[in-house]
C-alpha positions as CSV (number, residue, x, y, z in Angstrom):
1,M,-88.9,71.2,-62.7
2,S,-88.7,73.3,-59.6
3,A,-90.5,72.7,-56.3
4,P,-93.7,74.6,-55.7
5,T,-94.1,77.1,-53.0
6,S,-96.9,77.1,-50.4
7,S,-98.8,79.4,-52.8
8,G,-98.4,76.8,-55.6
9,R,-95.9,78.9,-57.6
10,K,-92.8,77.0,-58.8
11,R,-89.5,78.2,-57.3
12,S,-86.5,78.8,-59.4
13,A,-83.4,76.7,-58.9
14,K,-81.7,79.8,-57.4
15,Q,-84.5,80.2,-54.9
16,I,-84.2,76.6,-53.9
17,V,-80.5,76.8,-53.5
18,D,-80.8,80.0,-51.5
19,A,-83.4,78.4,-49.2
20,E,-81.7,75.0,-48.7
21,Y,-77.9,75.6,-49.2
22,L,-77.0,75.8,-45.5
23,L,-78.9,72.6,-44.6
24,A,-77.5,70.7,-47.5
25,R,-74.0,71.9,-46.7
26,S,-74.3,70.7,-43.1
27,K,-75.5,67.3,-44.2
28,I,-72.6,67.0,-46.6
29,L,-70.1,67.9,-43.9
30,E,-71.7,65.4,-41.6
31,L,-71.4,62.7,-44.2
32,A,-67.7,63.6,-44.8
33,A,-67.1,63.4,-41.0
34,T,-68.7,60.0,-40.9
35,L,-66.6,58.7,-43.7
36,D,-63.5,60.1,-42.0
37,R,-64.4,58.2,-38.8
38,I,-65.0,55.0,-40.8
39,D,-61.6,55.4,-42.5
40,R,-59.9,55.9,-39.1
41,G,-61.8,52.9,-37.5
42,Q,-60.8,49.3,-37.5
43,A,-62.0,47.6,-40.7
44,T,-64.5,44.8,-40.5
45,E,-66.3,42.8,-43.2
46,D,-69.7,44.2,-42.2
47,A,-68.4,47.8,-42.2
48,S,-66.9,47.2,-45.7
49,A,-70.3,46.1,-47.1
50,E,-72.0,49.2,-45.6
51,R,-69.2,51.4,-46.7
52,K,-69.7,50.1,-50.2
53,L,-73.4,51.1,-50.0
54,L,-72.4,54.6,-48.9
55,E,-70.0,54.9,-51.8
56,E,-72.8,53.7,-54.2
57,A,-75.1,56.3,-52.7
58,I,-72.5,59.0,-53.2
59,C,-72.3,58.0,-56.9
60,I,-76.1,58.4,-57.2
61,L,-75.8,61.8,-55.6
62,Q,-73.3,62.8,-58.2
63,S,-75.4,61.6,-61.1
64,P,-77.8,63.8,-63.1
65,G,-81.5,63.5,-63.0
66,P,-84.5,64.5,-60.9
67,D,-84.9,61.0,-59.3
68,R,-81.8,60.7,-57.1
69,A,-83.9,60.5,-53.9
70,E,-85.9,57.6,-55.3
71,R,-82.8,55.7,-56.5
72,L,-81.2,56.2,-53.0
73,Q,-84.3,55.0,-51.3
74,L,-84.2,51.8,-53.4
75,L,-80.5,51.3,-52.9
76,L,-80.6,51.7,-49.1
77,S,-83.9,50.0,-48.3
78,R,-84.8,46.3,-47.8
79,P,-86.7,44.6,-50.7
80,Y,-90.4,44.4,-50.1
81,D,-91.4,41.3,-48.2
82,P,-95.1,40.5,-48.4
83,Q,-94.8,38.5,-45.2
84,W,-93.2,41.4,-43.3
85,R,-95.9,41.4,-40.6
86,S,-95.3,37.8,-39.6
87,H,-91.5,38.2,-39.8
88,M,-91.7,41.3,-37.5
89,G,-94.0,39.4,-35.1
90,L,-97.1,41.6,-35.8
């Protein structure tokens, strides 16, 4: 399924790639640079846990399917807490 345009017409995969390639490319390069900095940094237990999350996120990015964004959001978000307002002091 391709994304609709402002006129409601669906765009082809080629149109989407043409429109979004440079932005996606820059984000991938930024992620690669971040991983390089992590690899050069001093390892800590906390960084290892977060690095593992990033690696799991990259696996989701490499997997097929139209729901990668949803799966990434679930992986990288806190579980819902019905008492969040009181825990946040609101």
